[in-house]
matplotlib code that plots the C-alpha trace (Angstrom):
import matplotlib.pyplot as plt

x = [2.7, 5.4, 7.0, 6.9, 9.7, 9.7, 8.1, 4.9, 5.2, 1.9, -1.0, -3.5, -6.4, -8.1, -11.8, -12.4, -11.0, -12.8, -16.1, -15.6, -13.4, -14.5, -12.2, -11.4, -10.2, -7.9, -6.4, -5.8, -4.2, -1.9, -0.8, 0.0, 1.8, 4.2, 5.0, 6.0, 2.9, 2.5, -1.0, -2.1, 1.2, 3.0, 6.4, 8.3, 6.6, 7.1, 10.8, 10.9, 9.4, 11.8, 14.7, 13.1, 13.2, 17.0, 17.6, 15.0, 12.7, 8.9, 6.8, 3.5, 1.0, -2.3, -5.3, -8.9, -11.6, -14.3, -16.7, -14.5, -12.9, -9.2, -7.0, -3.3, -1.1, 2.0, 4.7, 7.0, 10.7, 11.6, 9.0, 7.4, 3.9, 1.8, -1.3, -4.2, -5.9, -7.9, -5.9, -8.0, -7.0, -3.3]
y = [-9.6, -8.7, -5.2, -2.5, -2.8, 1.0, 4.2, 5.3, 9.1, 11.0, 8.7, 10.0, 8.5, 9.7, 10.5, 7.3, 5.0, 6.8, 6.4, 2.8, 0.8, 0.1, 1.9, -1.3, -2.9, 0.1, -0.2, -4.0, -3.4, -0.7, -3.1, -5.7, -3.1, -2.0, -5.7, -6.2, -8.2, -6.6, -8.1, -8.9, -8.2, -10.5, -11.9, -9.2, -6.4, -8.2, -8.5, -4.8, -3.9, -6.1, -4.3, -0.9, -1.7, -2.0, 0.9, 3.4, 3.5, 3.8, 0.9, -0.2, -2.7, -3.8, -5.2, -6.1, -5.2, -7.7, -5.7, -6.3, -2.8, -2.9, -0.4, 0.5, 1.7, 3.7, 4.8, 7.5, 6.8, 9.3, 7.7, 11.0, 9.8, 6.8, 7.2, 4.8, 5.2, 3.5, 2.6, 5.0, 7.8, 7.4]
z = [15.1, 12.7, 13.0, 10.3, 7.8, 7.0, 8.2, 6.4, 6.9, 6.6, 5.8, 3.2, 1.2, -1.9, -2.1, -4.2, -1.5, 1.3, -0.7, -1.9, 0.5, 4.1, 6.5, 8.5, 5.2, 4.5, 8.0, 7.6, 4.2, 5.6, 8.3, 5.6, 3.5, 6.3, 7.1, 3.5, 2.4, -1.0, -1.6, -5.2, -7.0, -9.5, -8.7, -10.6, -8.7, -5.3, -6.1, -7.1, -3.7, -1.8, -3.7, -2.9, 0.8, 0.5, -1.9, -0.6, -3.7, -3.9, -2.6, -4.1, -2.8, -4.4, -2.5, -3.3, -0.7, 0.1, -2.0, -5.1, -5.2, -6.1, -4.4, -4.1, -1.3, -2.4, 0.0, -1.4, -1.8, 0.9, 3.2, 3.8, 2.9, 2.1, 0.0, -0.4, -3.8, -6.5, -9.6, -11.8, -9.4, -10.2]

ax = plt.figure().add_subplot(projection="3d")
ax.plot(x, y, z, "-o")
ax.set_aspect("equal")
plt.show()
């Protein structure tokens, strides 16, 4: 298993994610996020995340749960927290 590329800080999730995304899928997505697997992002956003790893900026990943719900994971630039949320909750 690959190791984490950055610290997550405090892990939080919004009410929308808690209600609509199965908990095991959130945990699997978090594991992908910290390994640098950015999920359903285009090439430009993937490259921006790769640069953010080097420069210490915010990181964004996008995933789709098996029930079709799209959700994001955002780690703050200072790595103090990582939030799982629905795009409409941003």
